[in-house]
N, C-alpha and C positions, 0 to 999 in steps of 0.2 A: 566360691566364685573363681573361675579360672583367671589366671594372671598371665600376661604375655609381654615380652620385651618388644617395644616398637623401635626398631633401628632407624635413625633419622638420616643416615648417610645415603648416598646415591648407589643403587645396585644395578649392575648391567643385566639386561634381559638374558635369560637362558637361551633365547633364540639367537643363534650366531649370525643370522641374516639381519637382525635388528640391533643396531649399535646404540640406539637411544637409551639414555639412562632414566630410570624411574626415580624421582626424588620424593622423599618422604619428609614432611615438615616437622619441626620441633612442636610438640603438642601445645606447649604454653603460648605459642604465637597465635593459636586459634581460639575463637570464642566458644563458650559452652553452647551446644546446639549445632555446632558445625559438623559437616560430614567429612569423614576421613577414610581414605583408601587403605586397606590393610596390606601389609607386606606379604610376599609370597610365603615366607616361613610361617607366619601366623595363619594364613589361609590354609596351608597344608595341615597344620596341627589342629586348628580349631574346627575348620569347616569340613575337611576331608576325613581326618583320623577320628576326631571326636564327634563328627556329624552334627555340628551346630546348625540351628535353624534361624530364620529371620525372626527377630524379637528376642533372641537369647541375649543375656547380659554377661559381661566380663569386665576385666580390668586391664588397662594398658599402662605401661610406664616406659619412659624413654631415657631415663637416667639423669635427667636434668632437675629432678626433685619432684616428689609427690607422685600421685597416680590418678588415673582417670577411669571412672565407671563409664562403660560404653554399652550400646545396644546395637545388634546387627540390623542394618537397614536393608542391604541387598546382598544377594549371593548369586554368582554366575559360575560358569565353568572355570574361568581364569581369574576372576576378580571378586572382591567383596568389600563392602563399605560399612562403617559403623557411625553412629551419632554419639558425640561427646555429651554425656548426661550430667556429669559433675566432676569436680576435682577435689581431692583430699591432699592437703599439704604435709603428709607424714613422710618422714625421711627414712627412719629405721636404721640409719648408719651408726656404726660404733662411735662412741665419744673419743676416739683416738684414731689418728692416721697410722697405718702400718703398711710397710712394704717388705715382702719376703724375698730374699735372694735364695731360690730353691734349686738345688742340683736335681736335674731331671732323673726320674726313675721310670721303670717300665710299666706299661699297661694300666691295669686297674688301680695300682698303687698311686700313680700320678693323678689319675682322675679323682681318686678319693681325697688326696691332699688338696687339690684345687676346690673340689666341691665343699669340703668341710671348712676350709679356710674362708670361702665365700660366705657360708652360713654364719661364721663368726666375725664377719665384717671387715675382712682384709681390704685394703685400698688398692693394692697392686701386687703382682707376683712377677719378679724378674727371673726368667728361666736361665739356668746356668749349666754348663758342662764343667767337669773337673777331672782330676787325675784318676780318682777311684770311681768316677761316675759310670753308670751302666749305659747311658744314652748319649750318643753324639750324632745329631741329625745332619744329614747331607743337605746342602743348600736347596735342592729340589723338594725336600721333605718339609721344610720349615713352614711354608704358607699353609699347607694342609693341616699339619699338627697344631699350629697356632690357632687356626680357625676352630679345630676340634676342642682344644682346651678352653678357648674363650666361650664356646657354646656350652661347655660343661659348667662354667661359672654363671652364665646367663640362666641356664636351666635351674641352677641352685637358687638364684635370685627369684625366679618365678615361683619356686616352691616355698621359700622361707619368708618372703615378704620384704626383702631388701630391694630398695628402689634405685640404688646406684651401683651398677656392676663393677667389680674390680677389673682393672686392666691387666691382661696377661701379655707380658712383654717378651719379644722374640729372644731366643737363647743367645748368649755370648759366653766365651770362656771365662771362668771365674777370675783368672788373672787379669783380664781386662776390666771386669767389674770392680776389682779391688785396687785399681790404680788410684793414687792420691787425687782427691777432688780438685786440687789446685792445678793439676796438669792434665785434667780430663776435659776435652771439649764437650760442652753441653750437647746432648742428643735430643732432637725433637721426638717426643714420645709417639706422635702420630705416624712417624716413619717406621716404627718397630712394633706395631700392633695390628690385629686383624682389622680389615676394612669395616666390619660390622660395628666397631666402636671408634672409628677415626674421628667423626664429628664430635662425639661425646667427650673424647679425651681433651678437647680444646676448652671445655667448660672450666670455670674458675675453681671448682671443687678439686679438680685433679692437679692444679698447678703446684700444690705443695710438693709433688713428686719431683719437681725440678730444683727443689731447695735441699740443702744439707739437712740430714735428720738431726733431731735433738739428742738422740742416743742410738748407738749401733750395738747390737747384741749378737753374739755367736752362740747358738745352742751347742753346748759342749758335752762330751762324754764325762761322766762322773770321775773325778780324780781326787786323790787324797791331798788335803791342804788347799784346795780350791774353794773360794767362797761360793755358797749356794746361790746368792743373789748379789749382783753388783750394788755397791752403796749408792750409785748415782740413779738407780732405777726409780726408787720411790720419790726422789726429789723431782725427776723429770715428769713423773705422773701427776705432780701437783700443778703443772702448767695447764692453762685452760683447755687447749686441744693439742696434746703432744703428738709429735711425729717420730716414730721409732722404726728403725730398720732391723730386720732379723736375718741372720745367715744360717741356713740349714743345709748340711752336707748330705752326701749319699750314704748308702748302707755301709760302705767300707770306711766312712769317715773322710774328713779332709786330710790331705797330706801335711807333713810337718811344714813344708814351705808355704802351703796355702794358709795354714793357721798363723804362721809368722807374718805373712802378708796382710792377713785380716787384722792382726794386732797392730801392725804399723799404720793402718788407716783408721784406727779408733774403735775397732770391734772389741767389746769386752766379753769375756766368757760368761755364760749363764748356764748354770747347772741346775736343772729342774729335777729334784728327787735323786734317788740313789740307783735308779735303774737306767739301762740304755734304751732309749726310745727309737722306734723305727722311723725312717725318714718321712713316712706319711702320717705318723702319729705326732711327731714333734711340732709341726705348725699348729695343730689343733690344741695341744696342751699349752703352747706358748701364748697363743691368742686368747685362750680362755683364762689363763693366769693373769695376763695383763688386764683384762676387763674385770676380773675378780678383785684385783688390787685397787682399781680406780675408786670404788665407793669408800674405801678405807682412808684414802688420802683426799678425796673430793666428795665428802658426804653430802 
C-alpha cells in the first residue's frame, strides 16, 4: 500500500495572485471517519503520476507518531480528499537518538548519505562546510538545496516505513558547529530547516536536539595506536534512550585544526574497521553499528 508524508505546515499557493495559505491539520486532531484534503505534493504523486482512483486506499503519516490508512473520497483537477479509516500507533523509530554533523558532498553521494541514514533511523542531519569540503553553497542556493535534501529524506521514509522524518538542518561552517556549547547561543531549529517540516520540528520528539548529546563521536581514519572503539560508547548505549552525535568529514578528511577543535568540544575518535570509508558510506556503517551494539547491552 502506498505511503505518503502529509505535511501539516501552511503552504502558499503556487498561484502568485492568490496569497491565501492552505493549512493542513495534524492528523491526530481529527476523528476516524473525517475527510481530509490532500496536499499538492500527494495529489501530484498519487493522483496524477500513479493515476489513483476514487476508492483506492493508501497510508498517510505526518511525523507526529503512527500512520493512518485512508481511502480516496473525491478527485478533481486541483483537489482531492480522503477519509481516515484507521490509525496504527507504530513508530518504527530507532531506539537511539542520533544527529550527524555531515560535511556536504556533491550530487548523488549526498543524496545517498541522506537516504540511507534515514532508512537507518537518524534523527537529524546538520549540514556542514569544511576546509577540505567539496560544497560551499551560496546563500541563494540554500533554500532550494535544503528542500531537495529534506525531500530525499521524506521519500526514504515513505519507502522504508519510518513515520518520523529526520530533520535536515541548513549548512553552517564546521568551525561554527564546533564552538563550545557553553558559549553558543541556542538556535531555534525551525528557523534553519525546510518549511515542509517546520511545524513537525516543534513536536516534543525532536526537542532532544536542543540538548547536549550523551556522547560525541568523530568517525576517524584508521591510525596506529588509536582505539577502535571509545570506552565510553558501550556505557552510553546502556542508557534507556541515548543521544549520540556523529561527526563525518569530507572525502579529503577534516583538517588538523578541525580535528583539534572537535576534540576540544568532546568528540572522541571512532575508528570502524581498518579501511577508509567514503563520506557517504561512513554514516551508514556508523548508524548500523550503533544499532547492532544496542541489543548486546540492552537485551
